[in-house]
Structures are given as structure tokens and as C-alpha cells.
All heavy atoms as TSV, in Angstrom:
chain	resi	resn	atom	element	x	y	z
A	1	MET	N	N	-3.600	26.858	-26.075
A	1	MET	CA	C	-3.879	25.707	-25.310
A	1	MET	C	C	-2.775	25.643	-24.059
A	1	MET	O	O	-3.280	25.420	-23.014
A	1	MET	CB	C	-3.627	24.473	-26.197
A	1	MET	CG	C	-3.454	23.218	-25.532
A	1	MET	SD	S	-4.835	22.091	-25.912
A	1	MET	CE	C	-4.214	20.673	-25.060
A	2	ILE	N	N	-1.538	25.854	-24.336
A	2	ILE	CA	C	-0.612	25.744	-23.276
A	2	ILE	C	C	-0.824	26.933	-22.261
A	2	ILE	O	O	-0.689	26.735	-21.071
A	2	ILE	CB	C	0.867	25.784	-23.852
A	2	ILE	CG1	C	1.125	24.695	-24.759
A	2	ILE	CG2	C	1.843	25.901	-22.653
A	2	ILE	CD1	C	1.229	23.312	-24.069
A	3	GLN	N	N	-1.131	28.142	-22.814
A	3	GLN	CA	C	-1.402	29.239	-21.979
A	3	GLN	C	C	-2.575	29.028	-21.048
A	3	GLN	O	O	-2.527	29.386	-19.858
A	3	GLN	CB	C	-1.550	30.547	-22.828
A	3	GLN	CG	C	-1.695	31.838	-22.045
A	3	GLN	CD	C	-0.476	32.100	-21.168
A	3	GLN	OE1	O	0.724	31.796	-21.613
A	3	GLN	NE2	N	-0.631	32.627	-20.034
A	4	SER	N	N	-3.623	28.423	-21.594
A	4	SER	CA	C	-4.874	28.070	-20.849
A	4	SER	C	C	-4.432	27.078	-19.696
A	4	SER	O	O	-4.898	27.225	-18.539
A	4	SER	CB	C	-5.898	27.492	-21.727
A	4	SER	OG	O	-6.924	27.019	-20.933
A	5	LEU	N	N	-3.627	26.166	-19.989
A	5	LEU	CA	C	-3.158	25.112	-18.980
A	5	LEU	C	C	-2.389	25.764	-17.877
A	5	LEU	O	O	-2.505	25.553	-16.675
A	5	LEU	CB	C	-2.367	24.040	-19.603
A	5	LEU	CG	C	-1.968	22.876	-18.783
A	5	LEU	CD1	C	-3.208	22.192	-18.242
A	5	LEU	CD2	C	-1.086	21.930	-19.619
A	6	ILE	N	N	-1.457	26.693	-18.303
A	6	ILE	CA	C	-0.696	27.400	-17.305
A	6	ILE	C	C	-1.574	28.327	-16.416
A	6	ILE	O	O	-1.447	28.383	-15.169
A	6	ILE	CB	C	0.396	28.239	-17.971
A	6	ILE	CG1	C	1.504	27.267	-18.637
A	6	ILE	CG2	C	1.114	29.188	-17.000
A	6	ILE	CD1	C	2.414	27.955	-19.489
A	7	THR	N	N	-2.479	28.945	-17.002
A	7	THR	CA	C	-3.452	29.825	-16.209
A	7	THR	C	C	-4.223	29.026	-15.219
A	7	THR	O	O	-4.274	29.454	-14.078
A	7	THR	CB	C	-4.377	30.538	-17.159
A	7	THR	OG1	O	-3.608	31.363	-18.157
A	7	THR	CG2	C	-5.259	31.484	-16.437
A	8	ARG	N	N	-4.797	27.970	-15.701
A	8	ARG	CA	C	-5.449	27.008	-14.732
A	8	ARG	C	C	-4.633	26.466	-13.733
A	8	ARG	O	O	-5.093	26.397	-12.488
A	8	ARG	CB	C	-6.204	25.895	-15.500
A	8	ARG	CG	C	-7.250	26.372	-16.484
A	8	ARG	CD	C	-7.902	25.305	-17.278
A	8	ARG	NE	N	-8.849	24.633	-16.319
A	8	ARG	CZ	C	-9.489	23.556	-16.720
A	8	ARG	NH1	N	-9.173	22.887	-17.781
A	8	ARG	NH2	N	-10.296	23.003	-15.845
A	9	ALA	N	N	-3.312	26.137	-13.958
A	9	ALA	CA	C	-2.422	25.661	-13.011
A	9	ALA	C	C	-2.173	26.710	-11.934
A	9	ALA	O	O	-2.187	26.375	-10.751
A	9	ALA	CB	C	-1.179	25.164	-13.601
A	10	LYS	N	N	-1.825	27.984	-12.363
A	10	LYS	CA	C	-1.604	29.085	-11.411
A	10	LYS	C	C	-2.943	29.246	-10.555
A	10	LYS	O	O	-2.756	29.458	-9.295
A	10	LYS	CB	C	-1.390	30.288	-12.267
A	10	LYS	CG	C	0.030	30.360	-12.749
A	10	LYS	CD	C	0.269	31.564	-13.506
A	10	LYS	CE	C	1.541	31.710	-14.211
A	10	LYS	NZ	N	1.846	32.995	-14.952
A	11	TRP	N	N	-4.066	29.203	-11.112
A	11	TRP	CA	C	-5.375	29.386	-10.332
A	11	TRP	C	C	-5.431	28.263	-9.248
A	11	TRP	O	O	-5.757	28.496	-8.107
A	11	TRP	CB	C	-6.523	29.423	-11.211
A	11	TRP	CG	C	-7.843	29.461	-10.481
A	11	TRP	CD1	C	-8.456	30.511	-9.920
A	11	TRP	CD2	C	-8.654	28.291	-10.188
A	11	TRP	NE1	N	-9.557	30.171	-9.288
A	11	TRP	CE2	C	-9.710	28.808	-9.367
A	11	TRP	CE3	C	-8.611	26.965	-10.395
A	11	TRP	CZ2	C	-10.679	27.948	-8.839
A	11	TRP	CZ3	C	-9.501	26.131	-9.893
A	11	TRP	CH2	C	-10.567	26.634	-9.132
A	12	PHE	N	N	-5.171	27.004	-9.747
A	12	PHE	CA	C	-5.290	25.893	-8.828
A	12	PHE	C	C	-4.304	26.070	-7.643
A	12	PHE	O	O	-4.615	25.776	-6.487
A	12	PHE	CB	C	-4.954	24.635	-9.625
A	12	PHE	CG	C	-5.127	23.369	-8.853
A	12	PHE	CD1	C	-6.345	22.879	-8.517
A	12	PHE	CD2	C	-4.056	22.644	-8.446
A	12	PHE	CE1	C	-6.548	21.679	-7.838
A	12	PHE	CE2	C	-4.095	21.443	-7.752
A	12	PHE	CZ	C	-5.413	20.990	-7.436
A	13	ILE	N	N	-3.076	26.524	-7.853
A	13	ILE	CA	C	-2.121	26.616	-6.798
A	13	ILE	C	C	-2.448	27.842	-5.888
A	13	ILE	O	O	-2.273	27.740	-4.667
A	13	ILE	CB	C	-0.702	26.883	-7.508
A	13	ILE	CG1	C	-0.238	25.526	-8.100
A	13	ILE	CG2	C	0.246	27.302	-6.399
A	13	ILE	CD1	C	1.000	25.636	-8.854
A	14	LYS	N	N	-3.003	28.969	-6.475
A	14	LYS	CA	C	-3.331	30.057	-5.593
A	14	LYS	C	C	-4.496	29.842	-4.679
A	14	LYS	O	O	-4.558	30.341	-3.675
A	14	LYS	CB	C	-3.589	31.323	-6.579
A	14	LYS	CG	C	-2.367	31.865	-7.161
A	14	LYS	CD	C	-2.672	33.140	-8.021
A	14	LYS	CE	C	-1.465	33.726	-8.616
A	14	LYS	NZ	N	-1.804	34.804	-9.452
A	15	THR	N	N	-5.496	29.059	-5.175
A	15	THR	CA	C	-6.680	28.784	-4.357
A	15	THR	C	C	-6.360	27.789	-3.258
A	15	THR	O	O	-5.379	27.132	-3.321
A	15	THR	CB	C	-7.780	28.271	-5.246
A	15	THR	OG1	O	-7.410	27.007	-5.815
A	15	THR	CG2	C	-8.199	29.276	-6.327
A	16	GLU	N	N	-7.246	27.738	-2.304
A	16	GLU	CA	C	-6.937	26.854	-1.219
A	16	GLU	C	C	-7.144	25.350	-1.624
A	16	GLU	O	O	-6.597	24.505	-0.946
A	16	GLU	CB	C	-8.051	27.077	-0.148
A	16	GLU	CG	C	-7.720	26.400	1.212
A	16	GLU	CD	C	-6.448	26.875	1.824
A	16	GLU	OE1	O	-6.044	28.021	1.700
A	16	GLU	OE2	O	-5.843	26.010	2.556
A	17	ASP	N	N	-7.839	25.047	-2.791
A	17	ASP	CA	C	-8.119	23.738	-3.212
A	17	ASP	C	C	-6.767	23.025	-3.632
A	17	ASP	O	O	-6.591	21.837	-3.347
A	17	ASP	CB	C	-9.010	23.760	-4.404
A	17	ASP	CG	C	-10.406	24.236	-4.057
A	17	ASP	OD1	O	-10.680	24.217	-2.810
A	17	ASP	OD2	O	-11.136	24.682	-4.968
A	18	GLY	N	N	-5.898	23.825	-4.182
A	18	GLY	CA	C	-4.544	23.207	-4.656
A	18	GLY	C	C	-3.747	22.639	-3.524
A	18	GLY	O	O	-3.541	21.356	-3.562
A	19	PRO	N	N	-3.355	23.410	-2.572
A	19	PRO	CA	C	-2.553	22.829	-1.481
A	19	PRO	C	C	-3.336	21.760	-0.653
A	19	PRO	O	O	-2.811	20.763	-0.274
A	19	PRO	CB	C	-2.263	24.026	-0.620
A	19	PRO	CG	C	-2.396	25.228	-1.430
A	19	PRO	CD	C	-3.466	24.809	-2.453
A	20	THR	N	N	-4.639	21.907	-0.467
A	20	THR	CA	C	-5.377	20.887	0.208
A	20	THR	C	C	-5.388	19.508	-0.544
A	20	THR	O	O	-5.160	18.534	0.034
A	20	THR	CB	C	-6.836	21.363	0.466
A	20	THR	OG1	O	-6.864	22.666	1.144
A	20	THR	CG2	C	-7.660	20.387	1.188
A	21	THR	N	N	-5.538	19.612	-1.785
A	21	THR	CA	C	-5.502	18.431	-2.586
A	21	THR	C	C	-4.189	17.767	-2.587
A	21	THR	O	O	-4.110	16.510	-2.475
A	21	THR	CB	C	-5.800	18.792	-4.058
A	21	THR	OG1	O	-7.145	19.422	-4.237
A	21	THR	CG2	C	-5.908	17.520	-5.008
A	22	VAL	N	N	-3.097	18.601	-2.675
A	22	VAL	CA	C	-1.711	17.965	-2.586
A	22	VAL	C	C	-1.524	17.347	-1.117
A	22	VAL	O	O	-0.928	16.222	-1.094
A	22	VAL	CB	C	-0.723	19.070	-2.841
A	22	VAL	CG1	C	0.765	18.525	-2.481
A	22	VAL	CG2	C	-0.774	19.569	-4.230
A	23	GLU	N	N	-1.994	17.964	-0.051
A	23	GLU	CA	C	-1.865	17.465	1.225
A	23	GLU	C	C	-2.545	16.118	1.329
A	23	GLU	O	O	-2.070	15.075	1.902
A	23	GLU	CB	C	-2.412	18.323	2.315
A	23	GLU	CG	C	-1.606	19.514	2.473
A	23	GLU	CD	C	-2.301	20.711	3.242
A	23	GLU	OE1	O	-3.432	20.374	3.767
A	23	GLU	OE2	O	-1.687	21.667	3.507
A	24	TYR	N	N	-3.779	15.978	0.803
A	24	TYR	CA	C	-4.518	14.749	0.830
A	24	TYR	C	C	-3.804	13.652	-0.057
A	24	TYR	O	O	-3.836	12.543	0.355
A	24	TYR	CB	C	-5.917	14.980	0.291
A	24	TYR	CG	C	-6.829	15.537	1.364
A	24	TYR	CD1	C	-7.572	16.709	1.131
A	24	TYR	CD2	C	-7.045	14.978	2.687
A	24	TYR	CE1	C	-8.431	17.213	2.091
A	24	TYR	CE2	C	-7.778	15.590	3.711
A	24	TYR	CZ	C	-8.516	16.581	3.333
A	24	TYR	OH	O	-9.380	17.217	4.344
A	25	ALA	N	N	-3.271	13.983	-1.179
A	25	ALA	CA	C	-2.552	13.145	-1.975
A	25	ALA	C	C	-1.387	12.514	-1.264
A	25	ALA	O	O	-0.997	11.347	-1.386
A	25	ALA	CB	C	-2.176	13.749	-3.303
A	26	VAL	N	N	-0.617	13.430	-0.607
A	26	VAL	CA	C	0.556	12.998	0.163
A	26	VAL	C	C	0.132	12.016	1.264
A	26	VAL	O	O	0.740	10.938	1.495
A	26	VAL	CB	C	1.360	14.141	0.715
A	26	VAL	CG1	C	2.418	13.705	1.661
A	26	VAL	CG2	C	1.930	14.979	-0.476
A	27	MET	N	N	-0.887	12.381	2.144
A	27	MET	CA	C	-1.405	11.527	3.147
A	27	MET	C	C	-1.871	10.144	2.657
A	27	MET	O	O	-1.494	9.103	3.137
A	27	MET	CB	C	-2.506	12.196	3.897
A	27	MET	CG	C	-2.037	13.317	4.841
A	27	MET	SD	S	-3.371	13.808	5.977
A	27	MET	CE	C	-4.406	14.536	4.904
A	28	LEU	N	N	-2.514	10.228	1.445
A	28	LEU	CA	C	-3.020	8.928	0.851
A	28	LEU	C	C	-1.788	8.119	0.408
A	28	LEU	O	O	-1.880	6.795	0.635
A	28	LEU	CB	C	-3.976	9.274	-0.327
A	28	LEU	CG	C	-4.533	8.025	-1.051
A	28	LEU	CD1	C	-5.416	7.235	-0.152
A	28	LEU	CD2	C	-5.235	8.472	-2.264
A	29	ALA	N	N	-0.863	8.586	-0.178
A	29	ALA	CA	C	0.343	7.922	-0.554
A	29	ALA	C	C	1.089	7.314	0.666
A	29	ALA	O	O	1.470	6.101	0.525
A	29	ALA	CB	C	1.257	8.801	-1.322
A	30	LEU	N	N	1.142	8.014	1.658
A	30	LEU	CA	C	1.824	7.479	2.854
A	30	LEU	C	C	1.019	6.279	3.463
A	30	LEU	O	O	1.631	5.253	3.843
A	30	LEU	CB	C	1.984	8.531	3.943
A	30	LEU	CG	C	3.068	9.643	3.634
A	30	LEU	CD1	C	2.968	10.746	4.677
A	30	LEU	CD2	C	4.382	9.000	3.613
A	31	ILE	N	N	-0.381	6.487	3.501
A	31	ILE	CA	C	-1.196	5.400	4.035
A	31	ILE	C	C	-1.142	4.158	3.207
A	31	ILE	O	O	-0.974	3.003	3.693
A	31	ILE	CB	C	-2.675	5.898	4.248
A	31	ILE	CG1	C	-2.772	6.897	5.239
A	31	ILE	CG2	C	-3.547	4.830	4.431
A	31	ILE	CD1	C	-4.140	7.731	5.317
A	32	VAL	N	N	-1.181	4.327	1.873
A	32	VAL	CA	C	-1.075	3.247	0.959
A	32	VAL	C	C	0.290	2.495	1.084
A	32	VAL	O	O	0.370	1.228	1.087
A	32	VAL	CB	C	-1.215	3.660	-0.534
A	32	VAL	CG1	C	-0.860	2.527	-1.592
A	32	VAL	CG2	C	-2.742	4.031	-0.730
A	33	GLY	N	N	1.384	3.302	1.296
A	33	GLY	CA	C	2.660	2.700	1.436
A	33	GLY	C	C	2.772	1.889	2.756
A	33	GLY	O	O	3.310	0.794	2.772
A	34	VAL	N	N	2.180	2.396	3.844
A	34	VAL	CA	C	2.213	1.676	5.062
A	34	VAL	C	C	1.420	0.364	4.987
A	34	VAL	O	O	1.815	-0.714	5.321
A	34	VAL	CB	C	1.655	2.535	6.215
A	34	VAL	CG1	C	1.365	1.777	7.445
A	34	VAL	CG2	C	2.712	3.700	6.431
A	35	VAL	N	N	0.206	0.415	4.369
A	35	VAL	CA	C	-0.708	-0.758	4.223
A	35	VAL	C	C	-0.001	-1.829	3.397
A	35	VAL	O	O	0.000	-3.001	3.696
A	35	VAL	CB	C	-2.017	-0.347	3.617
A	35	VAL	CG1	C	-2.755	-1.574	3.224
A	35	VAL	CG2	C	-2.824	0.461	4.610
A	36	ILE	N	N	0.714	-1.388	2.207
A	36	ILE	CA	C	1.387	-2.334	1.378
A	36	ILE	C	C	2.476	-3.024	2.137
A	36	ILE	O	O	2.709	-4.264	2.096
A	36	ILE	CB	C	1.871	-1.686	0.136
A	36	ILE	CG1	C	0.748	-1.344	-0.772
A	36	ILE	CG2	C	2.944	-2.525	-0.631
A	36	ILE	CD1	C	1.056	-0.592	-1.965
A	37	SER	N	N	3.226	-2.220	2.950
A	37	SER	CA	C	4.286	-2.812	3.779
A	37	SER	C	C	3.751	-3.763	4.725
A	37	SER	O	O	4.387	-4.867	4.917
A	37	SER	CB	C	5.099	-1.734	4.486
A	37	SER	OG	O	5.640	-0.801	3.642
A	38	ILE	N	N	2.671	-3.462	5.517
A	38	ILE	CA	C	2.137	-4.342	6.530
A	38	ILE	C	C	1.649	-5.653	5.820
A	38	ILE	O	O	1.910	-6.818	6.354
A	38	ILE	CB	C	0.992	-3.650	7.244
A	38	ILE	CG1	C	1.639	-2.569	8.134
A	38	ILE	CG2	C	0.186	-4.646	8.049
A	38	ILE	CD1	C	0.639	-1.599	8.791
A	39	VAL	N	N	0.865	-5.493	4.741
A	39	VAL	CA	C	0.414	-6.662	4.073
A	39	VAL	C	C	1.532	-7.629	3.582
A	39	VAL	O	O	1.502	-8.798	3.622
A	39	VAL	CB	C	-0.469	-6.286	2.847
A	39	VAL	CG1	C	-0.912	-7.518	1.965
A	39	VAL	CG2	C	-1.759	-5.643	3.384
A	40	GLY	N	N	2.666	-6.928	3.112
A	40	GLY	CA	C	3.807	-7.768	2.652
A	40	GLY	C	C	4.460	-8.545	3.841
A	40	GLY	O	O	4.701	-9.772	3.654
A	41	VAL	N	N	4.624	-7.904	4.992
A	41	VAL	CA	C	5.209	-8.528	6.092
A	41	VAL	C	C	4.303	-9.643	6.679
A	41	VAL	O	O	4.674	-10.760	6.879
A	41	VAL	CB	C	5.517	-7.506	7.248
A	41	VAL	CG1	C	5.882	-8.201	8.496
A	41	VAL	CG2	C	6.546	-6.615	6.817
A	42	LEU	N	N	3.024	-9.271	6.792
A	42	LEU	CA	C	2.025	-10.356	7.319
A	42	LEU	C	C	1.986	-11.543	6.330
A	42	LEU	O	O	1.815	-12.649	6.734
A	42	LEU	CB	C	0.708	-9.695	7.489
A	42	LEU	CG	C	0.534	-8.750	8.684
A	42	LEU	CD1	C	-0.856	-8.212	8.850
A	42	LEU	CD2	C	0.897	-9.508	10.042
A	43	GLY	N	N	1.939	-11.272	5.020
A	43	GLY	CA	C	1.909	-12.394	4.028
A	43	GLY	C	C	3.113	-13.237	4.172
A	43	GLY	O	O	2.964	-14.451	4.080
A	44	THR	N	N	4.284	-12.628	4.290
A	44	THR	CA	C	5.478	-13.474	4.464
A	44	THR	C	C	5.425	-14.295	5.747
A	44	THR	O	O	5.776	-15.529	5.673
A	44	THR	CB	C	6.724	-12.560	4.458
A	44	THR	OG1	O	6.679	-11.772	3.232
A	44	THR	CG2	C	7.967	-13.306	4.525
A	45	LYS	N	N	5.040	-13.708	6.817
A	45	LYS	CA	C	5.007	-14.358	8.137
A	45	LYS	C	C	3.922	-15.509	8.051
A	45	LYS	O	O	4.183	-16.558	8.533
A	45	LYS	CB	C	4.709	-13.438	9.293
A	45	LYS	CG	C	5.815	-12.391	9.462
A	45	LYS	CD	C	6.305	-12.430	10.694
A	45	LYS	CE	C	7.396	-11.383	10.948
A	45	LYS	NZ	N	8.631	-11.827	11.430
A	46	THR	N	N	2.793	-15.281	7.522
A	46	THR	CA	C	1.729	-16.238	7.412
A	46	THR	C	C	2.237	-17.381	6.542
A	46	THR	O	O	1.964	-18.588	6.880
A	46	THR	CB	C	0.445	-15.673	6.751
A	46	THR	OG1	O	0.032	-14.558	7.657
A	46	THR	CG2	C	-0.609	-16.655	6.709
A	47	ASN	N	N	2.764	-17.107	5.412
A	47	ASN	CA	C	3.342	-18.124	4.509
A	47	ASN	C	C	4.297	-19.062	5.278
A	47	ASN	O	O	4.337	-20.266	5.192
A	47	ASN	CB	C	3.995	-17.557	3.215
A	47	ASN	CG	C	4.279	-18.537	2.260
A	47	ASN	OD1	O	3.632	-19.654	2.169
A	47	ASN	ND2	N	5.184	-18.311	1.405
A	48	GLN	N	N	5.191	-18.447	5.954
A	48	GLN	CA	C	6.285	-19.158	6.744
A	48	GLN	C	C	5.546	-20.024	7.809
A	48	GLN	O	O	5.937	-21.194	8.073
A	48	GLN	CB	C	7.301	-18.208	7.420
A	48	GLN	CG	C	8.501	-18.969	8.106
A	48	GLN	CD	C	9.214	-19.833	7.068
A	48	GLN	OE1	O	9.553	-19.400	6.013
A	48	GLN	NE2	N	9.481	-21.054	7.496
A	49	ALA	N	N	4.545	-19.544	8.533
A	49	ALA	CA	C	3.865	-20.224	9.557
A	49	ALA	C	C	3.135	-21.461	8.973
A	49	ALA	O	O	3.220	-22.543	9.535
A	49	ALA	CB	C	2.887	-19.306	10.287
A	50	ILE	N	N	2.625	-21.316	7.789
A	50	ILE	CA	C	1.838	-22.434	7.207
A	50	ILE	C	C	2.811	-23.491	6.717
A	50	ILE	O	O	2.614	-24.728	6.913
A	50	ILE	CB	C	0.987	-21.994	6.028
A	50	ILE	CG1	C	-0.220	-21.062	6.564
A	50	ILE	CG2	C	0.435	-23.090	5.121
A	50	ILE	CD1	C	-1.008	-20.380	5.520
A	51	SER	N	N	3.966	-23.067	6.236
A	51	SER	CA	C	5.051	-23.967	5.782
A	51	SER	C	C	5.529	-24.756	6.918
A	51	SER	O	O	5.722	-26.024	6.881
A	51	SER	CB	C	6.135	-23.243	5.048
A	51	SER	OG	O	5.704	-22.671	3.893
A	52	ASP	N	N	5.817	-24.090	8.133
A	52	ASP	CA	C	6.291	-24.738	9.259
A	52	ASP	C	C	5.302	-25.767	9.758
A	52	ASP	O	O	5.628	-26.893	10.105
A	52	ASP	CB	C	6.625	-23.726	10.319
A	52	ASP	CG	C	7.810	-22.816	10.026
A	52	ASP	OD1	O	8.595	-23.181	9.124
A	52	ASP	OD2	O	8.008	-21.808	10.719
A	53	PHE	N	N	4.065	-25.409	9.760
A	53	PHE	CA	C	3.012	-26.269	10.244
A	53	PHE	C	C	2.914	-27.514	9.313
A	53	PHE	O	O	2.828	-28.669	9.839
A	53	PHE	CB	C	1.678	-25.523	10.228
A	53	PHE	CG	C	0.433	-26.444	10.541
A	53	PHE	CD1	C	0.270	-26.897	11.925
A	53	PHE	CD2	C	-0.321	-27.028	9.551
A	53	PHE	CE1	C	-0.779	-27.646	12.212
A	53	PHE	CE2	C	-1.396	-27.906	9.858
A	53	PHE	CZ	C	-1.553	-28.158	11.222
A	54	ASN	N	N	2.848	-27.281	8.091
A	54	ASN	CA	C	2.911	-28.489	7.111
A	54	ASN	C	C	4.070	-29.386	7.273
A	54	ASN	O	O	3.930	-30.647	7.312
A	54	ASN	CB	C	2.852	-27.986	5.662
A	54	ASN	CG	C	1.477	-27.446	5.291
A	54	ASN	OD1	O	0.455	-27.872	5.833
A	54	ASN	ND2	N	1.377	-26.566	4.370
A	55	SER	N	N	5.251	-28.782	7.513
A	55	SER	CA	C	6.470	-29.604	7.799
A	55	SER	C	C	6.336	-30.375	8.987
A	55	SER	O	O	6.655	-31.543	9.097
A	55	SER	CB	C	7.733	-28.667	7.810
A	55	SER	OG	O	7.960	-28.031	6.605
A	56	ASP	N	N	5.895	-29.738	10.083
A	56	ASP	CA	C	5.725	-30.503	11.361
A	56	ASP	C	C	4.590	-31.549	11.289
A	56	ASP	O	O	4.783	-32.590	11.830
A	56	ASP	CB	C	5.334	-29.484	12.492
A	56	ASP	CG	C	6.553	-28.528	12.836
A	56	ASP	OD1	O	7.555	-28.766	12.437
A	56	ASP	OD2	O	6.197	-27.529	13.468
A	57	TRP	N	N	3.556	-31.245	10.553
A	57	TRP	CA	C	2.427	-32.212	10.391
A	57	TRP	C	C	2.972	-33.493	9.649
A	57	TRP	O	O	2.626	-34.575	10.001
A	57	TRP	CB	C	1.271	-31.490	9.632
A	57	TRP	CG	C	0.040	-32.385	9.416
A	57	TRP	CD1	C	-0.241	-33.132	8.383
A	57	TRP	CD2	C	-0.897	-32.575	10.442
A	57	TRP	NE1	N	-1.459	-33.766	8.555
A	57	TRP	CE2	C	-1.892	-33.410	9.881
A	57	TRP	CE3	C	-1.084	-32.102	11.708
A	57	TRP	CZ2	C	-3.031	-33.750	10.527
A	57	TRP	CZ3	C	-2.298	-32.500	12.376
A	57	TRP	CH2	C	-3.208	-33.375	11.755
A	58	ASP	N	N	3.742	-33.262	8.558
A	58	ASP	CA	C	4.232	-34.359	7.775
A	58	ASP	C	C	5.262	-35.213	8.598
A	58	ASP	O	O	5.271	-36.357	8.496
A	58	ASP	CB	C	4.868	-33.919	6.509
A	58	ASP	CG	C	3.798	-33.316	5.500
A	58	ASP	OD1	O	2.673	-33.790	5.623
A	58	ASP	OD2	O	4.211	-32.609	4.619
A	59	ALA	N	N	6.060	-34.531	9.394
A	59	ALA	CA	C	7.016	-35.186	10.236
A	59	ALA	C	C	6.469	-35.989	11.299
A	59	ALA	O	O	6.932	-37.104	11.745
A	59	ALA	CB	C	8.035	-34.131	10.874
A	60	ALA	N	N	5.170	-35.578	11.722
A	60	ALA	CA	C	4.542	-36.289	12.776
A	60	ALA	C	C	3.607	-37.464	12.266
A	60	ALA	O	O	2.930	-38.229	12.955
A	60	ALA	CB	C	3.537	-35.458	13.571
A	61	GLY	N	N	3.638	-37.617	10.973
A	61	GLY	CA	C	2.873	-38.708	10.284
A	61	GLY	C	C	1.419	-38.313	10.053
A	61	GLY	O	O	0.627	-39.308	10.049
A	62	GLY	N	N	1.055	-37.068	10.010
A	62	GLY	CA	C	-0.236	-36.704	9.905
A	62	GLY	C	C	-0.718	-36.509	8.491
A	62	GLY	O	O	-1.743	-35.954	8.261
A	63	GLY	N	N	-0.046	-37.016	7.560
A	63	GLY	CA	C	-0.382	-36.853	6.162
A	63	GLY	C	C	-1.571	-37.568	5.688
A	63	GLY	O	O	-2.228	-37.134	4.746
A	64	GLY	N	N	-1.810	-38.600	6.359
A	64	GLY	CA	C	-3.092	-39.311	6.059
A	64	GLY	C	C	-2.940	-40.429	4.960
A	64	GLY	O	O	-3.872	-41.147	4.759
A	65	SER	N	N	-1.838	-40.533	4.295
A	65	SER	CA	C	-1.728	-41.579	3.222
A	65	SER	C	C	-0.988	-42.757	3.727
A	65	SER	O	O	0.026	-42.800	4.164
A	65	SER	CB	C	-0.887	-41.061	1.984
A	65	SER	OG	O	-1.047	-39.819	1.679
């Protein structure tokens, strides 16, 4: 079982499919990391903007009650 796994791993690395798959996996990981970072920053900024708006709205007497 282990020998079969090692043989398949060697074949995967020797063929062009192995390095190509690894390259795509690395690119995908980088893209996902960038997207997560952007969403985090935008979420924080949006949350702060909404909080500021609500504070200003309440201070101006726009609460409606």
C-alpha cells in the first residue's frame, strides 16, 4: 500500500501535471488570501462608516422618536 502511494507520488511529480497542479494551487491560495484581506478591510471600513453615520444622525435629532 505504501509502496503504491510512493510510486504514484513519484509519477505525479515527474509528469507535467504535478508541477502545474502545484502552481495553480499556489496561485489560488494567493488569490484567496488577497480577497480575504480586501473583504476584511472593506468590511471594517463599511462598519465604521455606518457607525459614524448613525452617530451623526442621532446627534442631529433624526432618530424619529
